[in-house]
C-alpha positions in Angstrom: -64.3 110.7 -89.8 -65.8 110.9 -86.4 -67.2 107.5 -86.9 -63.8 106.1 -87.9 -62.1 107.7 -84.9 -64.7 106.3 -82.6 -64.2 102.8 -84.1 -60.5 103.2 -83.7 -60.8 104.2 -80.1 -63.1 101.3 -79.4 -60.7 98.9 -81.0 -58.0 99.8 -78.4 -60.3 100.0 -75.4 -60.9 97.1 -73.0 -64.0 94.9 -73.4 -67.1 96.3 -71.8 -68.0 93.7 -69.1 -70.7 95.7 -67.4 -73.5 93.7 -69.0 -71.7 90.4 -68.4 -71.1 91.1 -64.7 -72.4 88.4 -62.5 -75.5 89.7 -60.8 -75.2 87.6 -57.7 -73.6 89.2 -54.7 -70.5 88.2 -52.8 -70.6 85.1 -50.6 -70.2 85.8 -46.9 -72.4 83.1 -45.5 -74.6 85.3 -43.3 -76.8 82.4 -42.3 -73.9 80.7 -40.5 -73.0 83.9 -38.7 -76.6 84.4 -37.5 -76.8 80.8 -36.3 -73.4 81.2 -34.6 -74.8 84.1 -32.6 -77.7 81.9 -31.6 -75.3 79.1 -30.5 -76.4 76.9 -33.3 -73.8 74.6 -34.7 -73.8 72.2 -37.8 -72.9 68.6 -37.7 -70.5 67.2 -40.4 -69.7 63.7 -41.3 -66.5 61.9 -42.4 -66.1 58.8 -44.5 -63.7 55.9 -43.9 -60.9 57.7 -45.6 -61.2 60.8 -43.4 -62.9 62.9 -46.1 -65.6 65.5 -45.5 -69.1 64.3 -46.6 -72.7 64.8 -45.6 -75.4 67.4 -46.1 -73.3 70.2 -44.5 -70.1 69.4 -46.4 -70.8 71.9 -49.2 -71.8 74.6 -46.7 -68.6 74.1 -44.8 -66.6 74.3 -48.0 -68.2 77.6 -49.0 -67.7 79.0 -45.5 -64.0 78.1 -45.7 -63.8 80.0 -48.9 -65.4 83.1 -47.2 -63.0 82.9 -44.3 -60.0 82.6 -46.6 -61.0 85.7 -48.6 -61.5 87.6 -45.3 -58.2 86.6 -43.5 -55.7 85.6 -46.2 -54.3 88.4 -48.4 -54.3 87.7 -52.2 -50.6 88.6 -52.2 -49.8 85.4 -50.2 -48.0 83.1 -52.8 -47.1 80.2 -50.5 -49.7 78.6 -48.3 -47.0 77.1 -46.2 -45.6 80.5 -45.2 -45.2 80.6 -41.4 -46.4 84.3 -41.4 -49.9 82.9 -42.2 -50.0 80.9 -39.0 -52.1 83.4 -36.9 -54.6 83.8 -39.8 -54.9 80.0 -40.2 -55.6 79.8 -36.5 -58.4 82.3 -36.8 -59.9 80.4 -39.6 -59.7 77.1 -37.6 -61.2 78.8 -34.5 -64.1 80.3 -36.3 -64.9 76.9 -38.0 -64.9 75.2 -34.6 -67.4 77.7 -33.3 -69.9 76.9 -36.1 -69.3 73.3 -37.0 -69.0 70.2 -34.7 -65.5 69.1 -35.6 -63.1 67.3 -33.4 -60.2 69.6 -32.5 -57.5 67.1 -33.6 -54.4 67.4 -35.7 -55.8 65.3 -38.6 -59.0 67.3 -38.8 -57.2 70.6 -38.6 -54.8 69.5 -41.3 -57.6 68.5 -43.6 -59.5 71.8 -43.2 -56.5 74.0 -43.6 -55.4 72.0 -46.7 -58.9 72.6 -48.1 -58.5 76.3 -47.2 -55.3 76.4 -49.2 -57.2 75.0 -52.2 -59.8 77.7 -51.8 -57.1 80.4 -51.6 -55.5 79.2 -54.9 -58.9 79.1 -56.5 -59.7 82.6 -55.3 -56.5 84.0 -56.8 -57.1 82.1 -60.1 -60.6 83.5 -60.3 -59.3 87.0 -60.0 -56.7 86.4 -62.6 -59.0 85.0 -65.1 -61.7 87.6 -64.6 -59.7 90.8 -64.4 -56.3 90.1 -65.8 -57.1 88.0 -68.9 -59.1 88.4 -72.1 -61.6 86.1 -73.8 -58.8 84.1 -75.4 -57.3 83.5 -71.9 -54.2 85.8 -72.6 -53.0 88.4 -70.2 -54.2 91.9 -71.1 -51.7 94.7 -71.6 -53.7 97.5 -70.0 -53.9 98.1 -66.2 -56.9 96.2 -64.9 -59.4 98.2 -62.8 -59.7 97.7 -59.1 -62.5 95.2 -58.4 -64.7 97.4 -56.2 -67.1 94.5 -55.8 -64.6 92.7 -53.6 -63.4 95.8 -51.7 -64.2 94.2 -48.3 -61.7 91.5 -49.1 -59.0 93.3 -51.1 -57.3 96.7 -50.5 -56.1 98.8 -53.4 -52.5 98.3 -52.2 -53.0 94.5 -52.3 -54.5 94.6 -55.7 -51.6 96.6 -57.2 -49.1 94.1 -55.6 -51.2 91.1 -56.9 -51.3 92.5 -60.5 -47.5 92.9 -60.4 -47.1 89.3 -59.2 -49.3 88.0 -62.0 -47.5 90.0 -64.7 -44.1 88.5 -63.7 -42.6 86.7 -66.7 -41.8 83.6 -64.7 -45.4 83.3 -63.6 -46.6 83.8 -67.1 -44.5 80.9 -68.3 -45.8 78.6 -65.6 -49.4 79.8 -66.3 -49.0 79.1 -70.0 -47.6 75.6 -69.3 -50.4 74.7 -67.0 -53.1 76.2 -69.4 -51.8 74.0 -72.2 -51.7 70.9 -70.0 -55.3 71.4 -68.8 -56.8 72.6 -72.1 -57.4 69.1 -73.5 -57.4 66.4 -70.8 -57.4 62.8 -72.1 -60.0 61.7 -69.6 -62.1 64.7 -68.6 -63.7 64.9 -65.1 -67.4 65.6 -65.4 -68.8 65.9 -61.9 -68.3 69.7 -61.3 -68.1 70.6 -57.6 -69.3 67.3 -56.4 -65.9 65.8 -55.7 -64.8 62.2 -55.3 -65.8 62.0 -51.6 -69.4 63.1 -52.1 -69.6 61.1 -55.4 -68.7 58.0 -53.4 -71.3 58.9 -50.7 -73.9 59.3 -53.5 -73.2 56.0 -55.1 -73.2 54.1 -51.8 -76.6 55.7 -50.9 -78.1 54.9 -54.2 -77.0 51.3 -54.2 -77.8 50.9 -50.5 -74.4 49.2 -50.1 -73.0 48.1 -46.8 -69.5 49.0 -48.0 -67.7 52.0 -46.4 -65.6 52.9 -49.5 -65.1 52.1 -53.2 -61.9 51.2 -55.0 -60.2 54.3 -56.6 -60.6 53.0 -60.2 -64.4 52.6 -59.7 -64.7 56.2 -58.5 -62.4 57.3 -61.3 -64.7 55.8 -63.9 -67.9 57.1 -62.4 -66.4 60.7 -62.3 -66.1 60.5 -66.1 -69.6 59.5 -66.8 -71.6 62.3 -68.5 -75.2 63.5 -67.7 -76.5 61.1 -70.4 -75.0 58.1 -68.5 -72.7 57.0 -71.4 -69.2 55.8 -70.8 -66.5 56.5 -73.4 -64.7 53.5 -74.8 -61.2 54.6 -73.6 -62.5 55.2 -70.1 -64.1 51.7 -70.1 -60.9 50.3 -71.4 -58.9 51.8 -68.4 -61.5 50.5 -66.0 -61.4 46.9 -67.5 -57.6 47.0 -67.2 -57.8 48.0 -63.6 -60.1 45.1 -62.9 -57.7 42.7 -64.5 -54.7 44.2 -62.6 -56.5 44.1 -59.3 -56.9 40.3 -59.6 -53.1 39.8 -60.0 -51.6 42.6 -57.8 -51.9 42.3 -54.0 -52.8 45.2 -51.7 -49.2 45.2 -50.4 -47.8 45.6 -54.0 -50.5 48.2 -54.7 -49.3 50.2 -51.6 -45.6 49.6 -52.1 -45.2 50.7 -55.7 -48.0 52.2 -57.8 -51.8 51.7 -57.6 -53.6 49.7 -60.2 -55.1 52.9 -61.6 -51.7 54.6 -62.0 -50.5 51.4 -63.7 -53.4 51.3 -66.1 -53.0 55.0 -66.9 -49.2 54.6 -67.2 -48.6 57.7 -65.1 -46.4 58.3 -62.1 -47.7 58.1 -58.6 -47.3 61.3 -56.6 -46.4 61.1 -52.9 -49.0 61.9 -50.3 -52.1 61.4 -52.6 -54.2 58.6 -53.9 -55.3 58.9 -57.5 -59.1 58.6 -57.9 -60.0 59.3 -54.3 -59.9 63.1 -54.0 -58.8 65.6 -51.5 -57.8 64.4 -48.0 -57.3 60.7 -48.9 -53.7 59.6 -48.3 -51.9 56.3 -48.5 -52.0 56.2 -44.7 -55.7 56.5 -44.5 -56.4 54.2 -47.4 -54.1 51.4 -46.5 -54.3 52.0 -42.8 -50.5 52.2 -42.5 -48.0 54.5 -44.2 -46.1 53.7 -47.3 -42.6 52.5 -46.8 -39.8 54.9 -47.7 -36.1 54.6 -48.1 -34.3 55.2 -44.8 -32.3 58.4 -44.4 -28.5 58.5 -43.9 -29.0 59.2 -40.2 -31.3 56.2 -39.8 -28.8 54.0 -41.7 -26.0 55.1 -39.3 -28.2 54.5 -36.2 -29.0 51.0 -37.4 -25.3 50.3 -38.1 -24.3 51.6 -34.7 -27.0 49.4 -33.1 -25.7 46.3 -35.0 -22.1 47.1 -33.9 -23.3 47.3 -30.3 -25.0 43.9 -30.6 -21.8 42.4 -32.0 -19.7 43.8 -29.1 -22.2 42.5 -26.6 -22.1 39.0 -28.2 -18.3 39.1 -28.0 -18.5 40.0 -24.3 -21.0 37.2 -23.7 -18.8 34.7 -25.5 -15.8 35.6 -23.3 -17.9 35.3 -20.1 -19.2 31.9 -21.1 -15.6 30.7 -21.8 -14.6 32.0 -18.4 -17.5 30.1 -16.8 -16.5 27.0 -18.6 -12.9 27.3 -17.5 -14.0 28.0 -13.9 -16.3 25.0 -13.8 -13.4 22.7 -14.3 -11.9 24.0 -11.0 -15.0 22.6 -9.2 -13.9 19.0 -9.5 -13.9 16.8 -6.5 -10.8 17.6 -4.5 -9.2 15.9 -1.5 -10.8 16.1 2.0 -8.2 18.6 2.9 -9.0 20.9 0.0 -12.7 20.7 0.6 -12.4 21.9 4.2 -11.6 25.6 3.9 -11.2 26.9 7.4 -8.5 29.6 7.1 -6.6 31.0 10.0 -6.5 34.5 8.5 -10.2 35.0 9.1 -12.1 34.5 12.4 -14.1 31.3 12.5 -17.8 31.7 11.8 -19.5 34.6 10.0 -17.9 38.1 9.8 -18.7 41.3 8.0 -16.3 42.0 5.2 -15.3 44.2 2.3 -15.0 42.7 -1.2 -12.3 43.9 -3.6 -11.3 43.2 -7.2 -7.9 43.6 -8.7 -8.8 43.9 -12.4 -8.9 46.2 -14.3 -8.1 48.3 -11.3 -7.7 47.5 -7.6 -11.0 48.7 -6.0 -13.7 48.2 -3.5 -16.7 46.7 -5.2 -19.0 45.6 -2.4 -19.7 44.5 1.1 -21.1 41.3 2.6 -20.3 38.5 5.1 -17.6 35.9 4.9 -18.6 32.4 6.0 -15.5 30.7 7.4 -16.8 27.3 8.6 -15.4 23.8 8.3 -16.7 21.7 5.4 -18.8 24.5 4.0 -20.1 23.9 0.4 -21.2 26.3 -2.3 -24.4 25.2 -4.0 -23.7 21.6 -2.9 -20.2 21.7 -4.4 -16.8 22.1 -2.8 -15.3 25.6 -2.8 -12.3 26.2 -5.3 -8.9 26.4 -3.8 -8.0 29.8 -2.3 -11.7 30.9 -2.1 -14.2 31.4 0.7 -18.0 31.5 0.7 -19.3 35.1 0.8 -22.9 36.5 1.0 -23.3 39.8 -0.9 -25.2 42.6 0.9 -24.1 45.8 -0.8 -22.8 46.5 -4.3 -20.6 49.6 -4.8 -19.7 49.0 -8.4 -22.7 48.1 -10.5 -20.5 46.9 -13.4 -18.3 44.6 -11.4 -18.0 41.0 -12.6 -17.9 38.0 -10.2 -14.4 36.5 -9.7 -16.0 33.2 -10.5 -19.4 33.3 -12.3 -22.1 31.2 -10.7 -22.8 28.4 -13.2 -25.9 27.3 -11.3 -27.8 30.6 -11.6 -25.8 31.8 -14.6 -24.9 35.0 -12.7 -21.9 36.9 -14.0 -22.4 40.4 -12.4 -22.0 41.2 -8.7 -25.2 43.3 -8.7 -27.2 40.2 -9.6 -25.8 38.2 -6.6 -27.2 40.4 -3.8 -28.7 38.2 -1.2 -27.0 35.0 -2.5 -23.7 33.2 -1.9 -20.6 33.3 -4.2 -17.0 32.2 -4.1 -14.5 35.0 -3.5 -10.6 34.9 -3.5 -9.0 35.0 -0.1 -6.6 37.8 -0.9 -9.5 40.1 -1.9 -11.6 39.7 1.3 -11.0 42.1 4.2 -12.7 42.0 7.5 -14.4 45.4 8.3 -11.9 46.4 11.0 -8.9 45.7 8.7 -7.3 48.3 6.4 -6.6 46.8 3.0 -3.1 47.1 1.6 -2.9 48.0 -2.0 -0.7 45.5 -3.9 2.5 46.7 -5.6 1.3 47.5 -9.1 0.8 50.4 -11.4 -2.8 50.9 -10.2 -3.3 54.3 -8.6 -5.6 53.0 -5.9 -9.4 52.9 -5.6 -11.2 54.7 -8.4 -13.9 56.5 -6.4 -15.7 57.7 -9.5 -16.5 54.1 -10.5 -18.3 53.4 -7.3 -22.1 53.3 -7.0 -24.4 52.3 -4.2 -27.2 49.8 -4.5 -28.4 49.5 -0.9 -30.3 52.4 0.8 -29.5 50.8 4.2 -25.8 51.2 3.5 -26.3 54.7 2.3 -27.8 55.8 5.5 -25.3 53.9 7.5 -22.5 55.9 5.8 -24.5 59.1 6.3 -24.8 58.5 10.0 -21.1 57.8 10.4 -20.2 61.1 8.7 -22.9 63.2 10.2 -20.8 65.3 12.5 -18.2 65.8 9.9 -20.7 67.0 7.3 -22.4 69.4 9.7 -19.1 70.9 10.7 -18.0 71.4 7.1 -21.4 73.1 6.3 -20.9 75.6 9.2 -17.6 76.6 7.7 -19.1 77.2 4.3 -20.2 80.9 4.3 -22.6 80.3 1.4 -24.9 78.3 3.6 -27.2 79.8 6.2 -25.9 79.0 9.7 -27.1 75.8 11.3 -27.9 77.7 14.4 -30.9 79.1 12.7 -32.6 75.7 13.2 -34.3 74.9 16.5 -31.8 74.2 19.3 -34.0 71.6 21.0 -34.5 68.5 18.9 -32.3 70.0 16.2 -33.3 69.1 12.6 -30.8 66.8 10.9 -30.9 66.8 7.1 -30.1 63.1 6.9 -31.4 62.6 3.4 -29.4 65.5 2.1 -26.3 64.1 3.7 -27.0 60.7 2.4 -27.6 62.0 -1.1 -24.4 64.0 -1.0 -22.5 60.9 0.1 -24.1 59.0 -2.9 -23.0 61.8 -5.3 -19.5 61.8 -4.0 -19.1 58.1 -4.5 -20.6 58.1 -8.0 -19.7 59.5 -11.4 -22.0 62.5 -10.6 -19.0 63.9 -8.7 -17.4 64.7 -12.0 -18.2 67.9 -13.9 -20.7 67.4 -16.8 -22.3 64.2 -15.3 -26.1 64.1 -15.7 -29.1 61.9 -14.9 -32.3 61.6 -16.8 -35.8 61.5 -15.3 -38.8 60.4 -17.4 -41.8 62.7 -17.1 -45.0 61.0 -18.0 -47.6 62.5 -20.3 -50.1 63.1 -17.5 -47.8 65.5 -15.8 -47.3 68.2 -18.4 -49.5 66.9 -21.2 -46.6 65.4 -23.2 -44.0 62.9 -22.4 -40.4 64.2 -22.0 -37.1 63.6 -20.2 -35.8 66.0 -17.5 -32.0 66.4 -17.2 -30.5 66.6 -13.7 -26.9 67.7 -13.6 -24.3 67.9 -10.8 -24.8 71.6 -10.6 -28.5 71.1 -9.8 -27.7 68.9 -6.9 -25.0 71.3 -5.6 -27.6 74.1 -5.6 -29.7 71.9 -3.3 -26.8 71.0 -1.0 -25.6 74.6 -0.8 -29.1 76.2 -0.7 -28.5 78.2 -3.8 -30.9 79.4 -6.6 -32.7 76.5 -8.3 -33.0 75.6 -12.0 -36.0 74.2 -13.9 -34.6 70.6 -13.6 -35.0 70.7 -9.8 -38.5 72.4 -9.9 -39.7 69.7 -12.4 -38.3 66.9 -10.3 -40.2 68.2 -7.3 -43.4 68.3 -9.5 -42.7 64.6 -10.4 -42.4 64.0 -6.6 -45.8 65.6 -6.0 -47.4 63.6 -8.8 -46.0 60.3 -7.6 -46.7 60.8 -3.9 -49.9 62.8 -3.9 -51.7 62.4 -7.2 -50.9 59.0 -8.6 -53.7 56.6 -7.8 -55.8 59.5 -6.3 -58.4 60.3 -8.9 -59.7 63.3 -7.0 -56.4 65.0 -6.9 -55.2 64.0 -10.3 -58.4 65.2 -11.9 -58.3 68.5 -10.0 -54.7 69.6 -10.3 -52.6 69.8 -13.4 -49.1 71.2 -14.1 -47.7 73.5 -16.8 -44.2 72.9 -18.0 -41.7 75.7 -17.3 -39.6 74.4 -20.2 -42.3 75.2 -22.8 -43.5 78.5 -21.3 -41.1 80.9 -19.8 -40.0 84.5 -20.3 -37.5 83.7 -23.1 -40.0 81.6 -25.1 -42.8 84.0 -24.6 -40.7 86.8 -26.2 -39.3 84.5 -28.9 -42.2 82.1 -29.7 -45.4 83.5 -28.3 -47.6 81.5 -30.6 -46.2 78.1 -29.6 -46.5 79.1 -25.9 -50.2 80.0 -26.4 -50.9 76.8 -28.4 -49.4 74.7 -25.5 -51.5 76.5 -22.8 -54.7 76.3 -24.8 -54.1 72.6 -25.5 -53.4 72.0 -21.8 -56.6 73.8 -20.9 -58.6 71.8 -23.4 -57.5 68.5 -21.9 -59.9 69.0 -19.0 -63.6 68.5 -18.8 -64.1 69.7 -15.2 -62.8 72.4 -13.1 -59.0 72.2 -12.9 -56.3 74.3 -11.3 -53.2 74.5 -13.4 -50.0 75.1 -11.4 -47.4 76.9 -13.4 -44.0 77.8 -11.9 -43.0 80.8 -14.0 -39.4 81.9 -14.4 -39.0 85.5 -15.3 -35.3 85.1 -16.0 -34.0 85.7 -12.5 -37.0 84.9 -10.3 -39.5 82.1 -9.7 -43.2 82.8 -9.0 -46.3 80.6 -9.1 -49.5 81.0 -11.2 -52.5 78.9 -10.3 -55.0 79.1 -13.2 -58.6 78.1 -13.3 -59.4 78.4 -17.0 -63.1 77.5 -16.7 -63.8 80.2 -14.1 -61.2 82.4 -15.8 -59.4 83.1 -12.6 -55.7 83.4 -12.1 -54.1 83.3 -8.7 -50.8 85.1 -8.5 -48.3 83.9 -5.8 -45.1 86.0 -5.6 -42.7 85.6 -2.7 -41.2 89.1 -3.2 -44.5 90.9 -3.0 -44.5 92.1 -6.6 -47.5 92.8 -8.8 -48.5 90.9 -12.0 -48.2 94.2 -13.9 -44.5 93.8 -13.6 -44.7 90.8 -16.0 -46.8 92.2 -18.9 -45.7 89.5 -21.4 -46.7 86.8 -19.1 -50.1 88.4 -18.3 -50.9 89.0 -21.9 -50.1 85.3 -22.8 -52.3 84.0 -20.0 -55.2 86.3 -20.9 -55.0 85.5 -24.6 -54.8 81.8 -23.9 -57.9 81.8 -21.7 -59.8 83.8 -24.4 -58.8 81.3 -27.1 -59.8 78.5 -24.8 -63.1 80.2 -24.2 -63.7 80.5 -27.9 -62.8 76.9 -28.7 -65.2 75.5 -26.0 -67.8 77.9 -27.4 -68.5 79.5 -24.0 -71.0 82.3 -23.8 -69.6 85.1 -21.6 -71.5 88.4 -20.8 -70.1 91.4 -22.6 -69.2 93.1 -19.4 -66.8 90.2 -18.7 -65.7 89.3 -22.2 -62.4 91.1 -21.8 -62.0 90.8 -18.1 -60.2 87.9 -16.6 -59.9 87.9 -12.8 -56.4 88.1 -11.4 -56.1 87.6 -7.6 -52.9 88.5 -5.8 -52.6 86.0 -2.9 -51.0 87.2 0.3 -48.6 84.3 0.5 -45.5 84.0 2.7 -42.6 86.3 1.6 -38.9 85.5 1.3 -36.3 87.5 3.1 -33.4 87.0 0.7 -32.7 86.8 -3.0 -32.3 83.0 -3.4 -35.3 81.3 -1.8 -37.9 81.9 -4.6 -37.6 78.4 -6.0 -38.0 76.7 -2.6 -41.1 78.9 -1.9 -42.7 77.9 -5.2 -42.2 74.2 -4.4 -43.8 74.7 -1.0 -46.7 76.7 -2.5 -47.5 73.8 -4.8 -47.3 71.2 -2.0 -49.6 73.2 0.3 -52.2 73.9 -2.5 -52.4 70.2 -3.4 -52.4 69.2 0.3 -55.4 71.5 0.9 -57.2 69.9 -2.1 -59.0 73.2 -3.0 -59.3 74.9 -6.4 -60.1 78.3 -4.8 -57.1 79.9 -3.0 -58.1 82.4 -0.3 -56.7 85.9 -0.9 -55.1 85.7 2.6 -53.7 82.2 1.8 -54.7 79.0 3.7 -55.2 79.4 7.4 -53.3 76.1 8.0 -50.2 77.5 6.3 -50.6 81.2 6.9 -47.4 83.0 8.0 -45.3 86.1 7.2 -42.2 84.1 6.1 -41.3 80.5 5.8 -38.6 79.4 8.3 -35.4 77.8 7.3 -36.8 74.5 8.8 -39.8 74.7 6.5 -37.6 75.0 3.4 -35.3 72.3 4.6 -38.3 70.0 4.8 -38.9 70.6 1.1 -35.3 69.8 0.4 -35.4 66.7 2.4 -38.5 65.4 0.5 -36.6 66.2 -2.7 -33.4 64.4 -1.7 -35.4 61.4 -0.4 -37.1 61.2 -3.8 -33.7 61.2 -5.5 -32.6 58.3 -3.4 -35.8 56.2 -3.6 -35.9 56.6 -7.3 -32.3 55.5 -7.5 -31.5 58.5 -9.8 -27.9 58.7 -8.8 -26.7 55.1 -8.8 
C-alpha cells in the first residue's frame, strides 16, 4: 500500500529536473567588463548590407543578450513600448563603451532590433524550460521561481510573467506558432551562424571578390546539412530561382516580389528580404527604398500643386495676350505722335511717382520721367498717351507693368528696376504734386499692399519722419524716455525707425502677419525655420520683453556677421536651440532634451563653447557650456543662483555625463559626479524687461572676445555694473539693420 501511494503521489508530481539542469553558469560576459575597465574596446565589421559580421560579432550578440536580461524586465510584452526608452539607451551606451561602433541612427536601430530578438528569445526560453512539459504543453501546477536567474528576475516579475503566459489568448497564439514551426518544409540547418556570417564564411572560403551573394544562393546554402547533401526539393527551388533571375530585372524584383519569394510561392513581408537575415532591408539591398502607394495627404498635395500650375499657366497666357495686343500699338506713327513733349510735365528729367488704377488706385513705385522731344523707348516710338520712365523704387512687388516690355519680356514692375518703361500720362505725378484720386468706387491707396524694394528709399523716408517718430515715442509711456540717451551727439535709432516705416507700409502691419527665417543646420545642429510675427517686431520697437523668435534671429545675425567664413570662430562657438530645450520641454520631455544636448555635444571634436539662451518661463539667462572640460558658465542678469533652476541644472549635468560616457572619457572618481558651475559676475539689469537684450549682448561680447574661458568677473573690456540704455539700443539697431538687409519684411 505504501508503495502504491508513493507511486500515486509521484504520478501527480512535477518532473524532477535536478539531474537535467544545465551545469553551465549564467552568461554575464565578465571578460568584456574587465576589458572595459582597462579601456580595451573590440572592433566589429559590417557587410555591404549593413549586417554585423567578423570575429567579434558573436561576442557582441551574446553581450547584447546579457544587457537585455539585466535591463529589460521579462514582463515587457512589446519591444516598441516607449517606457523602455531609457533602458534601451542604457544598453546602447554600454555597447558603445566596449565596441567600436559608429553612433549613428542606422547602427543604433540594428543593435536595438537585435536586442529585441534577444529579449523575445529570453522569454521563450523561460517559457519552454519552466512553464511547459516534455510534450511542449503548459503545465497545470505553479512553476517554481528560477533561483538561478535571480539577478535578472525578481519574484514579483516572475509571478506576473507566469500570469501573462497562462492567458488563454497567449496560449492560442503559442499553439498556432508551435504547429507552424513544428514541421518546416525547408528546414534551416546552420544553427546560430545566421545568414550574414554564413555569407562571410562562403566568401572567405571561395576567396571571392564579391561583397554579397544573391538571397537564393544563401537560402540554399543555409539548408545544406553537415554531410554536404542538398535535398531535391531545395535544389528545385534554387534552380527555379536561377531561371527567374534571368528573366526578371532588378527593378521588377524590387518592385513586386523577389525571385526567391516567387519560387517559394509565398508573400513578401515589408521591411525584410527573404534569404538575407536580420538587418538587411530593401533599402540596403537595392540601395533605394521600395516604392509605396502615396497617402491621401500626398495625393491632395500633388493635386493642389497641379492646380497651382494650371492657374499660373492661365495667368501667363493672359499676359502674353496682353503683350501681343500692346505690341500692335507700337507701329510707326506720324511725326507728331512720335514727339511726346507734354506741357503737363517740365521738360527734361524729373523725379516722379508712379500709380496704377487697376485693380485699385494705388502708388506702386517711384522713378524719373524723361520728357524730351523725339525720345524713343528701345529704339521704338512711345505709344500715344505715354512717357518714358526709369524705375528706381518699387512699392508694390506684385504690380504689373502698364505695357509689358516685349524686348526683355518683362511683365512685373519689380523686374524693371534700373530700366526704362512706358507709363500712362494720367498715372505719372511729379514729386511735388498731390495726386487726385479719380472718381470711382476705389477707397484710395491700399497701404497694406505696399512693399519697399530699395534700402535707399527706406532710409530717405526714415529721415523725413525722424522728428515725428521721436516725438511720438516720447509720448508713449511704455518706452524709456529718450532723455536717458546722451545729450551731446544724441543717439538716433535710424534702423529702428526705418524698419518701423517698412512694417507700416507692408502687410506686416496687419495682425497675424508673419515672416519666415531659415536657420541653417550649422547654427543649431538641425535645419529649421524661425517664425517672426508682428508682435515680435513691436516688442523691439517698444522695448518690451522678447520672445524666442527675436533671440534666434539675433543668433542668426551673429552667425552671419561673425562666424560665417571664420573657421576659428565657427569651430569654437556653437549654439543651443531654445525651441528644443526650455523649461516647458524639460518638464514634459526630458529625454528628448537630453538627447538633443548630447547629440549637439558629440558634434564637436575640439574644445567648444555652447551658448544656450535659456528661458525659465518668464526670464532669459545665458548658459555657456564647455562639455569637454565639463564647465558651465552661468550668466544671469538678475543676480540669481543656478540652484533656483534645478530642472535645468539636472538636465545639463546628466547630458554632460552621458556625453562623457559616449566619448569613453576616463574621469577621476573624485570628479566623476562633480561638474564645475561658475557664476559669472556679469552686468545686471535694473528693470523686469531687459533680460532678453542682456542675453543677446552677452553672446555678442563672448564671441567678440573669442575666448572659451569666461572670467568670473567677466571680460575687462565689457565689465560694468549695468548696461546703459545706449548699449541695449545698439543691440536693437544691429537686429533691425539685419531685418532690413535680409529683406525679411518686404
